[in-house]
C-alpha positions in Angstrom: 0.0 0.0 0.0 1.3 3.4 -0.8 1.8 6.0 1.9 0.1 9.4 2.5 1.0 12.5 4.4 -1.6 13.9 6.8 -2.5 17.5 7.5 -0.1 17.4 10.5 2.8 17.8 8.0 5.1 20.7 8.9 6.7 20.8 5.5 10.2 20.3 7.0 11.5 18.6 3.8 13.1 15.6 5.6 11.0 13.0 3.9 11.4 14.3 0.4 15.2 14.1 0.6 15.0 10.5 1.9 12.7 9.1 -0.8 14.6 6.8 -3.2 11.8 6.9 -5.7 11.3 10.7 -5.7 7.7 10.1 -4.9 7.3 13.0 -2.4 6.6 16.4 -3.8 6.3 19.8 -2.1 2.7 21.0 -2.2 0.9 23.8 -0.4 0.6 23.7 2.5 1.8 20.0 3.0 3.8 17.6 1.0 2.2 14.8 -1.0 3.2 11.3 -2.0 2.7 10.1 -5.6 1.1 6.7 -5.1 2.3 5.7 -8.6 5.9 6.1 -7.5 5.7 5.0 -3.8 6.9 1.5 -3.2 7.2 2.0 0.6 10.9 1.7 -0.1 10.5 -2.0 -1.3 13.5 -2.7 -3.4 15.6 -0.1 -1.6 15.2 -0.5 2.2 13.6 -2.7 4.8 11.3 0.1 5.9 9.9 3.3 4.5 12.6 5.9 5.0 10.1 8.8 5.0 8.3 7.4 8.1 11.7 6.9 9.8 12.7 10.5 9.4 9.4 12.3 9.9 9.6 14.4 13.1 5.8 14.6 13.5 4.8 11.1 12.5 2.4 12.3 9.9 3.1 9.6 7.2 0.7 6.6 7.3 -0.6 3.9 5.0 -3.0 5.1 2.3 -6.2 3.1 2.5 -7.2 4.3 -1.0 -4.0 2.8 -2.5 -3.8 -0.8 -1.1 -1.0 -2.9 -2.7 0.6 -6.1 -1.7 4.4 -6.6 -1.2 4.4 -8.4 -4.5 2.7 -5.5 -6.3 5.2 -3.0 -4.7 8.1 -5.2 -5.9 6.6 -5.2 -9.4 6.2 -1.4 -9.3 9.8 -1.1 -8.2 11.0 -3.3 -11.0 9.0 -1.4 -13.6 10.5 1.9 -12.4 14.0 0.4 -12.6 13.4 -0.6 -16.2 12.2 2.9 -17.2 15.5 4.5 -16.0 
C-alpha cells in the first residue's frame, strides 16, 4: 500500500530528501506522495525511509491505495526498467 501524508505535516522537507523513488513532492501547505511512484521503499530498504525521518509522525498507509508486497516489488522493477 502506498503511503500518504496527513495534515499534520510541517513541510520540513526531511521525507522528500530520503525518498529513493522521488515520490514525495512539495505542495501547499503540506507535502504529498505520488502513489504511482511510492513502493514503501521496497527494493531499496527494509522500511519506508520517510516514516523513519518524519519528526511529527504524519506519514501513514493510504487506505485508498492498497498494494501487496508483490505489487510493490513489481512497481519497483517497472520503475528500474524505465530508467
